[in-house]
C-alpha positions in Angstrom: -27.7 -65.5 -13.7 -24.6 -64.3 -15.6 -21.1 -63.8 -14.3 -19.7 -60.3 -15.0 -16.6 -58.3 -14.3 -17.4 -54.9 -12.9 -15.9 -51.9 -11.0 -17.6 -51.5 -7.6 -17.5 -48.5 -5.2 -17.8 -49.8 -1.6 -16.9 -46.7 0.4 -17.1 -42.9 0.1 -14.3 -41.6 -2.1 -13.5 -44.9 -3.8 -11.4 -46.5 -5.1 -13.1 -48.5 -7.8 -12.6 -52.2 -7.1 -12.6 -54.7 -10.0 -14.7 -57.7 -8.9 -16.5 -60.7 -10.3 -20.2 -60.3 -9.7 -23.4 -62.1 -10.8 -26.1 -60.3 -12.9 -29.7 -61.6 -13.2 -31.4 -62.3 -16.5 -33.5 -59.4 -18.0 -37.0 -58.7 -16.9 -39.7 -58.6 -19.7 -39.1 -54.8 -20.3 -35.3 -55.0 -20.0 -32.3 -55.4 -22.4 -29.1 -57.2 -21.6 -26.2 -55.3 -23.2 -22.6 -56.6 -23.7 -20.8 -53.4 -22.9 -18.1 -52.4 -25.3 -17.1 -49.2 -23.7 -18.3 -46.6 -21.1 -17.5 -43.0 -20.8 -16.5 -41.6 -17.4 -18.4 -38.5 -16.4 -18.0 -36.0 -13.6 -21.3 -37.4 -12.2 -19.6 -40.8 -11.6 -17.2 -39.0 -9.3 -20.0 -37.0 -7.7 -21.6 -40.4 -6.8 -18.3 -42.0 -5.8 -17.6 -39.1 -3.4 -21.2 -39.1 -2.1 -21.9 -35.4 -3.1 -25.2 -37.0 -4.1 -26.8 -39.7 -2.0 -26.1 -42.9 -3.9 -26.3 -46.1 -1.8 -23.2 -48.2 -1.4 -21.8 -50.6 -2.5 -22.7 -49.8 -6.1 -21.7 -50.3 -9.7 -21.5 -46.9 -11.4 -21.1 -46.0 -15.1 -23.8 -44.3 -17.1 -22.3 -43.6 -20.6 -22.4 -47.1 -21.9 -22.3 -48.4 -25.4 -22.5 -52.0 -26.5 -24.3 -54.8 -28.4 -27.7 -56.2 -27.4 -27.2 -59.7 -26.1 -30.7 -60.6 -24.9 -34.1 -58.9 -24.7 -37.0 -59.4 -22.3 -40.2 -60.8 -23.7 -42.0 -57.5 -24.2 -39.1 -55.5 -25.7 -39.9 -54.3 -29.3 -37.5 -51.3 -29.6 -34.3 -53.2 -30.2 -33.2 -56.8 -31.2 -30.2 -59.0 -30.4 -27.2 -57.8 -32.3 -28.2 -54.1 -32.4 -25.6 -51.5 -31.5 -26.9 -49.3 -28.7 -26.0 -46.3 -26.5 -27.3 -46.3 -23.0 -28.6 -43.0 -21.6 -30.4 -41.6 -18.5 -33.6 -43.2 -17.2 -37.1 -41.7 -16.9 -40.4 -43.2 -15.6 -42.7 -42.5 -18.6 -45.8 -42.0 -16.5 -45.5 -38.8 -14.5 -46.8 -35.4 -15.8 -43.4 -34.1 -17.1 -42.8 -37.4 -18.9 -46.3 -37.4 -20.4 -45.6 -33.8 -21.6 -42.4 -35.0 -23.2 -40.2 -33.3 -20.6 -38.2 -36.5 -20.0 -35.2 -34.9 -18.3 -37.5 -33.4 -15.7 -39.2 -36.6 -14.8 -40.7 -36.5 -11.2 -38.8 -39.7 -10.5 -35.5 -38.7 -12.1 -33.5 -38.7 -8.9 -34.5 -42.2 -7.6 -34.3 -43.8 -11.1 -30.8 -42.4 -11.8 -29.2 -42.2 -8.4 -31.2 -44.6 -6.3 -29.2 -47.7 -7.0 -32.2 -49.8 -8.0 -35.1 -50.2 -10.4 -38.2 -48.1 -9.8 -39.7 -50.9 -7.7 -36.5 -50.9 -5.5 -35.2 -54.2 -6.8 -31.6 -54.9 -7.9 -30.1 -57.4 -10.3 -26.5 -57.6 -9.2 -25.0 -59.7 -6.4 -21.7 -60.8 -4.9 -21.2 -63.8 -2.6 -22.4 -61.7 0.3 -25.6 -60.4 -1.1 -27.1 -57.6 -3.4 -25.0 -54.9 -4.9 -26.7 -51.6 -5.9 -27.0 -51.1 -9.6 -29.2 -49.5 -12.3 -27.2 -46.3 -11.9 -28.8 -44.1 -14.5 -30.8 -47.2 -15.4 -27.7 -49.1 -16.5 -24.5 -49.4 -14.2 -22.3 -49.8 -17.2 -18.8 -50.0 -15.5 -19.0 -53.8 -16.2 -18.8 -56.3 -19.0 -22.6 -56.6 -19.1 -25.3 -54.1 -18.1 -29.1 -54.4 -17.7 -31.1 -51.4 -19.0 -34.7 -50.7 -19.6 -36.1 -50.7 -23.1 -36.7 -47.0 -22.5 -33.1 -45.9 -22.1 -31.5 -48.0 -24.8 -30.9 -46.0 -28.0 -30.2 -47.8 -31.3 -27.3 -46.4 -33.3 -25.8 -47.2 -36.7 -23.3 -50.1 -37.0 -20.9 -48.1 -39.3 -19.8 -45.7 -36.5 -17.1 -46.8 -33.9 -19.3 -48.2 -31.1 -16.5 -47.8 -28.5 -16.6 -44.0 -29.1 -20.4 -43.4 -28.7 -21.1 -44.0 -25.0 -20.5 -40.4 -23.9 -23.3 -39.3 -26.2 -25.6 -40.8 -23.5 -24.8 -38.1 -20.9 -21.9 -35.6 -21.0 -21.8 -34.9 -24.7 -25.6 -34.7 -25.1 -25.7 -32.4 -22.0 -23.4 -29.8 -23.5 -24.7 -30.1 -27.1 -28.3 -30.2 -26.0 -28.0 -27.2 -23.7 -27.0 -25.2 -26.7 -29.4 -26.7 -29.3 -32.4 -27.7 -27.3 -32.6 -25.6 -24.1 -30.9 -22.3 -24.9 -31.7 -22.5 -28.6 -28.7 -20.6 -29.6 -29.5 -18.7 -32.8 -27.4 -18.1 -36.0 -25.4 -14.9 -35.7 -25.7 -14.8 -31.9 -22.9 -14.8 -29.2 -22.3 -17.7 -26.8 -19.8 -18.1 -24.0 -19.0 -21.5 -22.3 -17.7 -21.1 -18.7 -15.8 -24.3 -18.3 -13.8 -26.2 -20.9 -14.4 -29.9 -19.9 -16.3 -32.4 -22.0 -19.7 -30.6 -21.4 -18.3 -27.1 -22.2 -16.4 -28.2 -25.3 -19.4 -30.1 -26.5 -21.4 -26.9 -26.1 -18.7 -25.1 -28.2 -19.1 -27.6 -31.0 -22.8 -27.3 -30.9 -22.7 -23.5 -30.9 -20.7 -23.8 -34.1 -23.3 -26.1 -35.6 -26.0 -23.7 -34.5 -24.4 -20.9 -36.4 -23.3 -18.6 -33.5 -21.1 -15.8 -34.8 -19.1 -15.4 -31.6 -18.2 -18.4 -29.5 -16.1 -17.9 -26.4 -14.6 -20.6 -24.2 -13.4 -19.6 -20.7 -11.3 -22.0 -18.6 -8.0 -22.1 -16.6 -6.3 -24.9 -18.5 -4.3 -23.6 -21.6 -4.5 -27.0 -23.4 -8.3 -27.0 -23.2 -8.5 -23.4 -24.6 -6.3 -24.5 -27.5 -8.6 -27.4 -28.2 -11.6 -25.1 -27.9 -10.2 -23.0 -30.8 -9.8 -26.2 -32.9 -13.4 -27.2 -32.1 -15.0 -23.9 -33.1 -14.3 -21.2 -30.5 -13.7 -17.8 -32.0 -12.2 -16.5 -28.8 -10.8 -18.0 -25.6 -10.3 -16.5 -22.1 -7.9 -17.8 -19.5 -9.8 -17.0 -16.3 -6.6 -17.2 -14.2 -5.1 -14.4 -16.2 -8.1 -12.3 -17.2 -11.4 -11.2 -15.7 -13.7 -13.4 -17.9 -16.7 -11.1 -17.4 -14.9 -8.1 -18.7 -13.4 -10.1 -21.5 -16.7 -11.5 -22.6 -18.2 -8.0 -22.5 -15.4 -6.6 -24.6 -15.4 -9.3 -27.2 -19.2 -9.2 -27.6 -19.6 -5.4 -27.3 -21.7 -5.5 -24.1 -22.3 -9.1 -23.1 -23.1 -12.6 -24.6 -26.6 -13.5 -25.7 -26.1 -16.9 -24.2 -23.8 -18.4 -21.5 -23.4 -21.9 -20.1 -21.9 -22.7 -16.7 -20.6 -26.3 -16.5 -18.0 -26.2 -13.7 -20.4 -26.5 -10.8 -18.7 -23.6 -9.0 -21.0 -20.8 -7.6 -18.4 -18.1 -8.3 -18.2 -19.2 -11.9 -22.0 -19.2 -12.2 -22.0 -15.6 -11.0 -19.5 -14.7 -13.8 -21.7 -16.5 -16.4 -24.7 -14.4 -15.2 -22.8 -11.1 -15.1 -21.3 -11.7 -18.6 -24.8 -11.8 -20.2 -26.1 -9.1 -22.5 -29.5 -7.4 -21.9 -32.2 -10.1 -22.2 -29.5 -12.8 -22.3 -29.9 -16.3 -21.0 -27.6 -18.3 -18.7 -27.9 -22.1 -18.6 -26.7 -24.1 -15.6 -25.4 -27.7 -16.1 -22.7 -27.9 -13.5 -23.3 -30.4 -10.7 -22.1 -29.2 -7.2 -22.9 -31.0 -3.9 -26.5 -31.1 -3.0 -27.6 -28.0 -1.1 -25.1 -25.7 -2.8 -26.3 -22.1 -3.0 -25.2 -19.3 -5.3 -25.8 -15.6 -5.4 -26.4 -12.9 -8.1 -27.2 -9.2 -8.3 -31.0 -9.3 -8.2 -31.4 -5.8 -9.8 -28.7 -6.7 -12.3 -30.8 -9.6 -13.5 -34.3 -7.9 -13.1 -33.6 -4.6 -14.8 -31.8 -6.2 -17.8 -34.4 -9.0 -18.3 -31.8 -11.7 -18.0 -32.9 -15.3 -17.6 -31.2 -18.1 -15.6 -32.3 -21.7 -16.4 -31.4 -25.1 -15.1 -30.8 -27.7 -17.7 -30.7 -31.5 -17.2 -29.2 -33.8 -19.9 -29.4 -31.0 -22.5 -33.3 -31.2 -22.5 -32.7 -34.2 -24.8 -35.1 -36.7 -26.1 -32.5 -39.3 -26.5 -34.1 -41.4 -29.2 -34.1 -38.4 -31.5 -31.1 -36.4 -30.3 -28.4 -39.1 -29.9 -28.8 -40.4 -33.5 -28.7 -36.7 -34.7 -25.4 -36.2 -32.9 -24.1 -39.4 -34.5 -25.0 -38.1 -37.9 -23.3 -34.7 -37.2 -20.2 -36.6 -36.1 -20.3 -38.8 -39.3 -20.5 -35.6 -41.4 -17.4 -34.2 -39.6 -19.4 -31.3 -38.0 -19.3 -32.6 -34.4 -15.8 -34.1 -33.8 -16.3 -35.1 -30.2 -13.7 -37.9 -30.7 -11.1 -35.2 -30.1 -12.1 -35.1 -26.5 -11.5 -38.8 -25.6 -8.8 -41.0 -24.3 -9.3 -44.8 -23.9 -8.5 -46.8 -20.7 -8.9 -50.5 -19.8 -11.2 -51.5 -16.9 -8.1 -52.2 -14.8 -7.0 -48.6 -15.4 -10.3 -47.1 -14.2 -8.9 -45.4 -11.1 -6.2 -43.8 -13.3 -8.9 -42.6 -15.7 -10.7 -41.0 -12.8 -7.5 -39.3 -11.5 -6.6 -38.0 -15.0 -10.1 -36.6 -15.4 -10.0 -34.8 -12.1 -6.6 -33.4 -12.8 -7.7 -32.1 -16.2 -5.2 -34.4 -18.0 -8.0 -36.2 -19.9 -11.2 -34.4 -20.9 -13.3 -37.5 -21.5 -12.0 -40.9 -20.4 -13.6 -43.9 -22.0 -13.3 -47.3 -20.3 -13.0 -50.1 -22.9 -14.5 -53.4 -21.8 -14.7 -55.4 -25.0 -13.9 -55.1 -28.8 
């Protein structure tokens, strides 16, 4: 048993409470990580506000980065002292996992949102009893986290470890949507509807992929300015301009690819309507469970448009996260321009700044 400091959610809507908890030793297939920093993602707020059914009380946090402190007896993938990024969890034994479709694991929801291991056990306690953990297989809003060997990704030691956590979810979601799922082609046109961390990661990835026209649509002028710096050839302020008409005009009829990351049904409709003939719209925004959206059926059918759901950027993390690290090291994927650092004690301020659009990607620093 190890004493840790962690941020706990005990009631719907928060706040995060900084507490001293106890964490069990790793099981044979688990890795104990001393957390250096953890990105804050929209999904943490979704869980906090119970838009998804996550049991309380719970330690959240799912974009952790840190140093391996201890490994279970059967772990071979990493060793003590390795620098790692923690990512989403998958079961490894269902049909989608066996096909290599890790992000569409049949057990994805319970493993990432169920507040426990696959067998229902937890590893975190306070003086009153168990605390739910293993959020995305990690619960990294704490000084230490237990993860499975499966969702621990080794990264080089010559890249700032405190920066890398968001690659485990938000950044790989946006970049992977473009590079893995949509497969944006050189010379094509791409429009990101939403200029948060996911949308701006998609903009950077579209530039890497060689898209000729890259459009960012958002309502926050500072985000649109940053989008230009990160590779957008055009920006659209959706408060001032109809984004569908703007995209059609810029592209000469519609975008080959669009990505909706806001989680708003009305924006999804815009992303679909802004497509060119035979264009593809990817959905990565996470609204409340049960949210429905509409589109013009004939407008989709007669133009051969496609609408696809995308989880975690269709990423195989052991391959894709190191690739993003290398692109960053080469200066071709400058995601560091999205981040602002906060201490654990500032975690509620980080959440507020994120929700207000003041900070695109907060990172909670837990150690040096």
